[in-house]
C-alpha positions as CSV (number, residue, x, y, z in Angstrom):
1,M,9.3,-25.4,-49.8
2,F,6.6,-25.2,-52.7
3,E,5.2,-21.3,-52.2
4,K,9.3,-20.8,-53.4
5,S,9.0,-23.0,-56.6
6,N,5.8,-21.6,-57.3
7,L,7.3,-18.6,-57.3
8,K,10.7,-19.2,-59.1
9,N,8.1,-20.1,-61.7
10,H,6.4,-17.0,-61.5
11,L,9.8,-15.0,-61.5
12,K,11.2,-16.9,-64.3
13,K,7.7,-16.5,-66.7
14,N,7.2,-12.8,-66.3
15,K,10.8,-12.2,-66.6
16,S,10.4,-9.9,-69.2
17,V,7.2,-8.4,-68.0
18,L,9.1,-7.8,-65.2
19,I,11.9,-6.3,-67.1
20,Y,9.1,-3.8,-69.1
21,S,8.1,-2.7,-66.1
22,F,11.5,-1.8,-64.4
23,M,12.2,0.4,-67.9
24,V,9.0,1.8,-68.1
25,G,9.5,3.5,-64.5
26,L,12.7,4.2,-65.2
27,V,11.5,6.4,-68.4
28,M,9.0,8.4,-66.2
29,G,10.8,8.4,-63.6
30,S,13.2,10.0,-65.6
31,I,11.2,13.4,-67.5
32,P,11.6,15.3,-65.3
33,F,14.8,15.5,-65.2
34,I,15.1,15.4,-69.2
35,Y,12.2,18.0,-69.0
36,K,14.9,20.1,-66.2
37,S,18.3,19.1,-68.4
38,Y,16.8,20.4,-72.0
39,K,15.1,23.9,-70.4
40,I,18.2,24.7,-69.3
41,F,20.1,24.1,-72.4
42,R,17.7,25.9,-74.0
43,V,18.2,28.8,-72.0
44,Q,22.1,28.9,-72.3
45,K,21.4,28.8,-76.0
46,L,19.8,32.1,-76.2
47,I,21.7,33.9,-73.3
48,K,24.7,32.9,-75.7
49,E,23.1,33.9,-79.0
50,Q,22.3,37.3,-77.2
51,Q,25.9,37.9,-75.8
52,K,26.7,37.5,-79.8
53,I,24.5,40.0,-80.7
54,Q,25.5,42.4,-77.9
55,I,29.1,42.2,-79.7
56,Q,28.0,42.6,-83.0
57,I,26.3,45.8,-81.8
58,R,29.5,46.9,-79.9
59,E,31.6,46.0,-82.9
60,K,29.3,48.0,-84.9
61,I,29.3,50.8,-83.2
62,C,32.8,50.5,-82.9
63,K,33.8,50.3,-86.5
64,K,31.3,53.1,-87.4
65,D,33.2,56.3,-90.0
66,K,34.6,58.2,-87.6
67,S,36.2,56.1,-84.9
68,D,39.5,55.8,-84.0
69,Y,39.1,52.5,-85.7
70,Q,38.7,53.9,-88.9
71,K,40.8,56.5,-88.7
72,F,43.9,54.2,-88.1
73,L,43.1,52.1,-90.5
74,N,42.4,54.2,-93.3
75,L,45.8,55.9,-92.4
76,G,47.3,52.9,-92.7
77,F,47.9,51.3,-89.7
78,P,45.8,48.3,-89.0
79,K,48.0,47.0,-85.8
80,T,47.3,49.9,-84.1
81,A,43.1,50.2,-85.3
82,I,42.6,46.6,-84.1
83,E,43.8,47.7,-80.5
84,K,41.9,50.7,-81.0
85,L,39.0,48.1,-81.5
86,Y,39.9,46.0,-78.7
87,Y,40.0,48.9,-76.5
88,C,36.4,50.2,-78.0
89,M,35.1,47.0,-77.7
90,K,35.9,46.4,-73.9
91,E,35.0,50.0,-72.8
92,Q,31.1,49.4,-74.3
């Protein structure tokens, strides 16, 4: 009986220490997960940036001076020019 009440007294006195220890353990255990998630996020961001650059390059190629897009745009057919641009973008 004495040991049980002594244990209860220690738990009451050291409740904040136990909570802080648990929190530190939780944070320490989650660091690898957070680091891995951050790494994956960075890779996905780089992939999106690379795709965006590739689309801009394709668009630049498809809108050059002697392209079908420019020809139809100069002739006054903007809808057909846009269709040609989309077709060119899909081919690239």
